[in-house]
PADRENKE-26597 format. One record per residue: x, y, z of N, C-alpha, C in turn; residue number from 1. Coordinates in Angstrom, 1 decimal. Example, Ala and Ser with C-alpha at 12.3 -4.5 7.8 and 13.67 -1.06 7.14 Angstrom:
BEGIN
13.2;-5.7;7.8;12.3;-4.5;7.8;13.2;-3.3;7.8;1
12.8;-2.2;7.1;13.7;-1.1;7.1;12.9;0.0;7.9;2
END
This chain:
BEGIN
0.8;-1.2;0.0;0.0;0.0;0.0;0.8;1.3;0.0;1
2.1;1.1;0.3;3.0;2.3;0.3;3.1;2.9;-1.1;2
3.2;2.0;-2.1;3.3;2.6;-3.5;2.0;3.3;-3.9;3
0.9;2.8;-3.5;-0.4;3.4;-3.8;-0.5;4.8;-3.1;4
0.0;4.8;-1.8;-0.2;6.1;-1.1;0.6;7.2;-1.7;5
1.8;6.9;-2.3;2.6;7.9;-2.9;2.1;8.3;-4.3;6
1.1;7.6;-4.9;0.7;7.9;-6.2;-0.2;9.1;-6.3;7
-1.0;9.4;-5.2;-1.9;10.5;-5.2;-1.2;11.9;-5.3;8
-0.1;12.2;-4.5;0.5;13.5;-4.7;1.1;13.7;-6.1;9
1.6;12.6;-6.7;2.1;12.7;-8.1;1.0;13.0;-9.0;10
-0.2;12.5;-8.8;-1.4;12.7;-9.7;-1.8;14.2;-9.6;11
-1.8;14.7;-8.4;-2.1;16.1;-8.2;-1.1;17.0;-8.8;12
0.2;16.7;-8.7;1.2;17.5;-9.3;1.1;17.5;-10.8;13
0.8;16.4;-11.4;0.6;16.3;-12.8;-0.6;17.1;-13.3;14
-1.7;17.0;-12.6;-2.8;17.8;-12.9;-2.5;19.3;-12.8;15
-1.8;19.7;-11.7;-1.4;21.1;-11.6;-0.5;21.6;-12.7;16
0.4;20.7;-13.2;1.2;21.1;-14.3;0.5;21.2;-15.6;17
-0.5;20.3;-15.8;-1.3;20.4;-17.0;-2.1;21.6;-17.0;18
-2.7;22.0;-15.8;-3.5;23.2;-15.8;-2.6;24.4;-16.1;19
-1.4;24.4;-15.5;-0.4;25.5;-15.8;-0.1;25.7;-17.3;20
0.2;24.6;-17.9;0.5;24.6;-19.4;-0.7;25.1;-20.2;21
-1.8;24.5;-19.9;-3.0;24.9;-20.7;-3.4;26.4;-20.5;22
-3.3;26.8;-19.3;-3.7;28.2;-19.0;-2.6;29.1;-19.6;23
-1.4;28.7;-19.6;-0.3;29.5;-20.3;-0.5;29.6;-21.8;24
-0.9;28.5;-22.4;-1.2;28.5;-23.8;-2.4;29.3;-24.1;25
-3.4;29.2;-23.2;-4.6;30.0;-23.4;-4.3;31.5;-23.4;26
-3.5;31.9;-22.4;-3.1;33.4;-22.4;-2.3;33.8;-23.6;27
-1.5;32.9;-24.1;-0.7;33.2;-25.3;-1.7;33.4;-26.5;28
-2.7;32.5;-26.6;-3.6;32.6;-27.7;-4.5;33.9;-27.6;29
-4.9;34.2;-26.4;-5.6;35.5;-26.2;-4.7;36.7;-26.6;30
-3.5;36.6;-26.2;-2.5;37.7;-26.6;-2.4;37.8;-28.1;31
-2.3;36.6;-28.7;-2.2;36.6;-30.2;-3.4;37.2;-30.9;32
-4.6;36.9;-30.3;-5.8;37.5;-30.8;-5.8;39.0;-30.7;33
-5.4;39.5;-29.6;-5.4;40.9;-29.3;-4.3;41.7;-30.1;34
-3.2;41.0;-30.5;-2.1;41.6;-31.1;-2.0;41.3;-32.6;35
-3.2;41.0;-33.2;-3.2;40.6;-34.6;-2.6;41.8;-35.5;36
-1.8;41.5;-36.5;-1.2;42.5;-37.3;-2.3;43.2;-38.2;37
-2.2;44.5;-38.2;-3.1;45.3;-39.1;-2.3;46.1;-40.0;38
-2.8;46.4;-41.2;-2.0;47.2;-42.1;-2.8;48.4;-42.6;39
-2.1;49.4;-43.0;-2.7;50.6;-43.5;-2.1;50.9;-44.9;40
-3.0;51.5;-45.7;-2.5;51.8;-47.1;-1.7;53.0;-47.1;41
-0.5;52.9;-47.7;0.3;54.1;-47.8;0.9;54.2;-49.2;42
1.1;55.4;-49.7;1.6;55.5;-51.1;3.1;55.2;-51.2;43
3.5;54.7;-52.2;4.9;54.4;-52.5;5.6;55.7;-52.9;44
6.7;56.1;-52.2;7.3;57.3;-52.4;8.1;57.4;-53.8;45
8.3;56.2;-54.4;9.1;56.2;-55.6;8.2;56.1;-56.9;46
7.0;55.7;-56.8;6.1;55.6;-58.0;4.7;55.9;-57.6;47
3.8;55.6;-58.4;2.4;55.9;-58.2;1.6;54.7;-57.7;48
2.3;53.8;-57.2;1.6;52.6;-56.6;1.5;52.7;-55.1;49
0.6;52.0;-54.5;0.4;52.0;-53.0;0.7;50.6;-52.5;50
0.9;50.5;-51.2;1.1;49.2;-50.5;0.6;49.3;-49.1;51
0.6;48.1;-48.5;0.1;48.0;-47.1;1.3;48.0;-46.1;52
1.3;48.8;-45.2;2.3;48.9;-44.2;1.8;48.3;-42.9;53
2.4;47.1;-42.5;1.9;46.4;-41.3;2.6;46.8;-40.0;54
2.0;46.6;-38.9;2.6;46.9;-37.6;3.2;45.6;-37.0;55
3.2;45.5;-35.7;3.9;44.4;-35.0;3.6;43.0;-35.5;56
4.5;42.1;-35.3;4.3;40.7;-35.7;4.3;39.9;-34.4;57
3.9;40.5;-33.3;3.9;39.8;-32.0;2.8;38.6;-32.0;58
1.8;38.8;-32.7;0.7;37.8;-32.8;1.2;36.4;-33.3;59
2.1;36.5;-34.3;2.7;35.2;-34.8;3.6;34.6;-33.7;60
4.3;35.3;-33.0;5.2;34.8;-32.0;4.3;34.1;-30.9;61
3.3;34.8;-30.5;2.4;34.3;-29.4;1.7;33.0;-29.9;62
1.3;33.0;-31.2;0.6;31.8;-31.7;1.5;30.6;-31.8;63
2.8;30.8;-32.2;3.7;29.7;-32.3;4.1;29.2;-30.9;64
4.3;30.1;-30.0;4.6;29.6;-28.6;3.4;28.9;-28.0;65
2.2;29.3;-28.2;1.0;28.6;-27.7;0.9;27.2;-28.4;66
1.3;27.1;-29.6;1.3;25.8;-30.3;2.1;24.8;-29.6;67
3.3;25.2;-29.3;4.3;24.3;-28.6;3.9;24.0;-27.2;68
3.4;25.0;-26.5;3.0;24.8;-25.1;1.9;23.8;-25.0;69
0.9;23.9;-25.9;-0.3;23.0;-25.9;0.2;21.6;-26.4;70
1.1;21.6;-27.3;1.7;20.3;-27.7;2.3;19.6;-26.6;71
3.1;20.3;-25.8;3.8;19.7;-24.6;2.8;19.1;-23.6;72
1.7;19.9;-23.4;0.7;19.4;-22.5;0.0;18.1;-23.0;73
-0.3;18.1;-24.3;-1.0;16.9;-24.8;0.0;15.7;-24.8;74
1.2;15.9;-25.1;2.2;14.8;-25.1;2.4;14.3;-23.7;75
2.3;15.2;-22.7;2.5;14.8;-21.3;1.4;13.9;-20.8;76
0.2;14.3;-21.0;-0.9;13.5;-20.5;-1.0;12.2;-21.3;77
-0.7;12.2;-22.6;-0.7;11.0;-23.4;0.4;10.0;-23.0;78
1.6;10.6;-22.7;2.7;9.7;-22.3;2.4;9.1;-20.9;79
1.8;9.8;-20.0;1.5;9.3;-18.7;0.5;8.1;-18.8;80
-0.5;8.3;-19.6;-1.6;7.3;-19.7;-1.3;6.3;-20.8;81
-0.2;6.5;-21.6;0.2;5.6;-22.7;-0.9;5.6;-23.7;82
-1.7;6.6;-23.9;-2.7;6.7;-24.9;-3.7;5.6;-24.9;83
-3.9;5.0;-23.7;-4.9;3.9;-23.5;-4.5;2.6;-24.3;84
-3.3;2.6;-24.8;-2.9;1.5;-25.7;-2.0;0.5;-24.9;85
-1.2;0.9;-24.1;-0.2;0.0;-23.4;-0.3;0.1;-21.9;86
-1.4;0.6;-21.4;-1.5;0.7;-20.0;-2.1;-0.6;-19.4;87
-2.3;-0.7;-18.1;-2.9;-1.9;-17.5;-4.3;-2.1;-17.9;88
-4.7;-3.3;-17.8;-6.1;-3.6;-18.2;-7.1;-3.0;-17.2;89
-8.0;-2.2;-17.7;-8.9;-1.5;-16.9;-10.3;-2.1;-17.0;90
-11.0;-2.2;-15.9;-12.4;-2.8;-15.9;-13.4;-1.9;-16.6;91
-13.2;-0.5;-16.5;-14.1;0.4;-17.0;-13.4;1.6;-17.6;92
-13.5;1.7;-19.0;-12.8;2.7;-19.7;-13.7;3.6;-20.4;93
-15.0;3.5;-20.2;-16.0;4.3;-21.0;-15.7;5.8;-20.9;94
-15.6;6.3;-19.7;-15.4;7.7;-19.5;-14.0;8.2;-20.0;95
-13.1;7.3;-19.7;-11.7;7.6;-20.2;-11.6;7.7;-21.7;96
-12.2;6.8;-22.4;-12.2;6.8;-23.8;-12.9;8.0;-24.4;97
-14.1;8.3;-23.9;-14.8;9.5;-24.4;-14.0;10.8;-24.1;98
-13.4;10.9;-22.9;-12.6;12.1;-22.7;-11.3;12.1;-23.5;99
-10.8;11.0;-23.8;-9.6;10.9;-24.6;-9.9;11.4;-26.0;100
-11.0;11.0;-26.6;-11.4;11.4;-27.9;-11.7;12.9;-28.0;101
-12.4;13.4;-27.0;-12.6;14.9;-26.9;-11.3;15.7;-26.8;102
-10.4;15.1;-26.0;-9.1;15.8;-25.7;-8.3;15.9;-27.0;103
-8.3;14.8;-27.8;-7.5;14.9;-29.0;-8.2;15.7;-30.1;104
-9.5;15.6;-30.2;-10.2;16.4;-31.1;-10.0;17.9;-30.9;105
-10.2;18.4;-29.7;-10.0;19.8;-29.4;-8.6;20.2;-29.5;106
-7.7;19.3;-29.2;-6.3;19.6;-29.4;-5.9;19.8;-30.9;107
-6.4;19.0;-31.8;-6.1;19.1;-33.2;-6.8;20.4;-33.8;108
-8.0;20.7;-33.3;-8.6;21.9;-33.8;-7.9;23.2;-33.3;109
-7.5;23.2;-32.1;-6.7;24.3;-31.5;-5.4;24.5;-32.2;110
-4.7;23.4;-32.5;-3.4;23.5;-33.1;-3.5;23.9;-34.6;111
-4.6;23.5;-35.2;-4.9;23.9;-36.6;-5.1;25.4;-36.7;112
-5.9;25.9;-35.7;-6.2;27.4;-35.6;-4.9;28.2;-35.4;113
-4.1;27.6;-34.5;-2.8;28.3;-34.1;-1.9;28.4;-35.3;114
-1.7;27.3;-36.0;-0.8;27.2;-37.2;-1.4;28.1;-38.3;115
-2.7;28.0;-38.6;-3.2;28.8;-39.7;-3.2;30.3;-39.3;116
-3.5;30.6;-38.1;-3.5;32.0;-37.7;-2.1;32.6;-37.7;117
-1.2;31.8;-37.2;0.2;32.3;-37.2;0.8;32.5;-38.6;118
0.5;31.6;-39.5;1.0;31.6;-40.9;0.4;32.8;-41.6;119
-1.0;33.0;-41.4;-1.6;34.1;-42.1;-1.2;35.4;-41.5;120
-1.0;35.5;-40.3;-0.6;36.8;-39.6;0.9;37.1;-40.0;121
1.7;36.1;-40.3;3.1;36.4;-40.7;3.2;36.8;-42.1;122
2.2;36.7;-42.9;2.2;37.1;-44.3;2.2;38.6;-44.5;123
3.3;39.2;-44.3;3.5;40.6;-44.4;4.3;40.9;-45.7;124
3.6;41.7;-46.5;4.3;42.0;-47.8;3.6;43.3;-48.4;125
4.1;43.7;-49.5;3.5;44.9;-50.1;2.5;44.4;-51.1;126
1.3;44.9;-51.0;0.2;44.7;-51.9;0.1;45.9;-52.8;127
0.7;45.7;-54.0;0.9;46.9;-54.9;-0.3;47.1;-55.8;128
-0.7;48.4;-56.0;-1.7;48.7;-57.0;-1.0;49.0;-58.3;129
-1.8;49.0;-59.4;-1.1;49.0;-60.7;-1.5;50.3;-61.5;130
-2.4;51.1;-61.0;-2.8;52.2;-61.8;-2.5;53.6;-61.1;131
-3.1;53.8;-60.0;-2.8;55.0;-59.2;-2.5;54.7;-57.8;132
-2.0;55.6;-57.1;-1.6;55.3;-55.7;-2.8;55.2;-54.8;133
-4.0;55.5;-55.3;-5.2;55.4;-54.4;-6.1;54.2;-54.7;134
-5.6;53.3;-55.6;-6.5;52.2;-56.0;-6.5;51.1;-54.9;135
-5.6;51.1;-54.0;-5.6;50.1;-52.9;-6.3;50.7;-51.7;136
-7.4;50.1;-51.4;-8.3;50.7;-50.3;-8.2;49.9;-49.0;137
-7.8;48.7;-49.0;-7.8;47.9;-47.8;-6.6;46.9;-47.9;138
-6.3;46.4;-46.7;-5.1;45.5;-46.6;-5.6;44.1;-46.0;139
-5.0;43.1;-46.6;-5.3;41.8;-46.1;-4.8;41.6;-44.7;140
-5.6;40.9;-43.9;-5.2;40.7;-42.5;-6.0;39.5;-42.0;141
-5.4;38.9;-41.0;-6.1;37.7;-40.3;-7.4;38.2;-39.7;142
-8.5;37.5;-40.0;-9.8;37.9;-39.5;-9.9;37.6;-38.0;143
-10.8;38.3;-37.4;-11.0;38.1;-35.9;-11.5;36.7;-35.6;144
-11.1;36.2;-34.5;-11.7;34.9;-34.0;-10.9;33.7;-34.2;145
-9.8;33.7;-35.0;-9.1;32.5;-35.2;-8.3;32.1;-34.0;146
-7.6;33.0;-33.4;-6.9;32.7;-32.2;-7.8;32.5;-31.0;147
-9.0;33.2;-31.0;-10.0;33.1;-30.0;-10.6;31.7;-30.0;148
-10.8;31.2;-31.2;-11.3;29.8;-31.3;-10.3;28.8;-30.8;149
-9.0;29.0;-31.0;-8.0;28.2;-30.5;-8.0;28.2;-28.9;150
-8.2;29.4;-28.4;-8.2;29.6;-26.9;-9.4;28.9;-26.3;151
-10.6;28.9;-27.0;-11.8;28.2;-26.5;-11.5;26.7;-26.5;152
-10.9;26.2;-27.6;-10.6;24.8;-27.7;-9.7;24.3;-26.6;153
-8.8;25.2;-26.2;-7.8;24.9;-25.2;-8.5;24.7;-23.8;154
-9.5;25.5;-23.5;-10.3;25.3;-22.3;-11.0;23.9;-22.3;155
-11.6;23.6;-23.4;-12.3;22.3;-23.5;-11.3;21.2;-23.4;156
-10.1;21.4;-24.1;-9.1;20.4;-24.0;-8.6;20.2;-22.6;157
-8.4;21.2;-21.9;-8.0;21.1;-20.5;-9.0;20.3;-19.7;158
-10.3;20.6;-19.8;-11.3;19.9;-19.0;-11.3;18.4;-19.4;159
-11.2;18.1;-20.7;-11.3;16.7;-21.2;-10.0;16.0;-20.8;160
-8.9;16.6;-20.8;-7.6;16.0;-20.4;-7.6;15.6;-19.0;161
-8.1;16.5;-18.1;-8.2;16.2;-16.7;-9.2;15.1;-16.4;162
-10.3;15.1;-17.1;-11.3;14.0;-16.9;-10.7;12.7;-17.4;163
-10.0;12.8;-18.5;-9.4;11.6;-19.1;-8.3;11.0;-18.2;164
-7.5;11.8;-17.7;-6.4;11.4;-16.8;-6.9;10.8;-15.5;165
-7.9;11.5;-14.9;-8.4;11.0;-13.6;-9.3;9.8;-13.8;166
-10.0;9.6;-14.9;-10.7;8.4;-15.1;-9.8;7.2;-15.3;167
-8.8;7.5;-16.0;-7.8;6.4;-16.3;-7.1;6.0;-15.0;168
-6.7;7.0;-14.2;-6.0;6.8;-12.9;-6.9;6.1;-11.9;169
-8.1;6.5;-11.9;-9.1;5.9;-10.9;-9.3;4.5;-11.2;170
-9.5;4.1;-12.5;-9.7;2.7;-12.9;-8.5;1.9;-12.6;171
-7.3;2.4;-12.9;-6.1;1.7;-12.7;-5.8;1.5;-11.2;172
-6.0;2.5;-10.4;-5.8;2.4;-9.0;-6.8;1.5;-8.3;173
-8.1;1.6;-8.8;-9.1;0.7;-8.3;-8.8;-0.7;-8.5;174
-8.2;-1.1;-9.6;-7.8;-2.5;-9.8;-6.7;-2.9;-8.9;175
-5.8;-2.0;-8.6;-4.7;-2.3;-7.7;-5.2;-2.5;-6.3;176
-6.1;-1.7;-5.8;-6.7;-1.8;-4.5;-7.4;-3.2;-4.4;177
-8.2;-3.5;-5.4;-8.9;-4.8;-5.4;-8.0;-5.9;-5.3;178
-6.9;-5.9;-6.0;-5.9;-6.9;-6.0;-5.3;-7.0;-4.6;179
-5.0;-5.9;-4.0;-4.4;-5.9;-2.6;-5.3;-6.5;-1.6;180
-6.6;-6.1;-1.7;-7.6;-6.6;-0.8;-7.8;-8.1;-0.9;181
-7.8;-8.6;-2.1;-7.9;-10.0;-2.3;-6.8;-10.8;-1.7;182
-5.6;-10.2;-1.8;-4.4;-10.9;-1.2;-4.5;-10.9;0.3;183
-5.0;-9.8;0.9;-5.2;-9.7;2.3;-6.2;-10.7;2.9;184
-7.3;-10.9;2.1;-8.3;-11.8;2.5;-7.7;-13.2;2.5;185
-6.9;-13.5;1.5;-6.3;-14.9;1.5;-5.4;-15.2;2.6;186
-4.6;-14.2;3.0;-3.7;-14.4;4.2;-4.5;-14.5;5.5;187
-5.7;-13.9;5.6;-6.5;-14.0;6.8;-7.1;-15.3;6.9;188
-7.6;-15.9;5.8;-8.2;-17.2;5.8;-7.3;-18.3;6.2;189
-6.0;-18.2;5.9;-5.1;-19.2;6.2;-4.2;-18.9;7.3;190
-4.5;-17.9;8.1;-3.7;-17.5;9.2;-3.8;-18.4;10.4;191
-3.0;-18.2;11.4;-2.9;-19.0;12.6;-4.3;-18.9;13.4;192
-4.9;-17.7;13.3;-6.1;-17.5;14.1;-7.3;-18.3;13.5;193
-7.1;-18.9;12.3;-8.2;-19.7;11.7;-8.0;-21.2;11.9;194
-7.0;-21.5;12.6;-6.8;-22.9;12.9;-6.0;-23.7;11.8;195
-5.4;-22.9;10.9;-4.7;-23.5;9.8;-3.3;-23.8;10.1;196
-2.8;-23.5;11.3;-1.4;-23.7;11.6;-1.0;-25.1;11.8;197
0.3;-25.4;11.6;0.7;-26.8;11.8;0.6;-27.3;13.2;198
0.2;-28.6;13.4;0.1;-29.2;14.7;-1.2;-28.9;15.4;199
-2.2;-28.2;14.7;-3.5;-28.0;15.4;-4.6;-28.7;14.7;200
END
């Protein structure tokens, strides 16, 4: 039972680390949404064409960082639980399997939004007009909501990952306790107090 007693603090520590990683990735995604690059049309000083002048590229950096932080969190929980493929035999996996599927689905959606948003936001170039310097009236930019959608998926992913991990751990630990109890009963049945000792 000593090994089982030390497993609960490790579980709480892992859950705390997962929450930290997901919240950190969430904040990065929110920052990326708020710092999306915007451009303004300015005339070219050398000819009669116009182009878009973009501001900061911080949104791309935030998006890429959020991508890797979320990836680390997903790999961590998948590695600990062995993706339900190589772990111990569990008597009840229904909740764990459902949470596992939701976790990976929201993870893939969030990562796709982060990659797409970061790539689109990083596309800073001159959009040239061809006739007069006033023919360009707007600048291409990442539309609102891409990084926000990724942030929303991260929250769902966090909840699903925690449910998945705890369901898996509860089922595995439950089987361990049952095994230990059965062993204890066997020793009691054949102990000296039951009259099973030699010479009695």
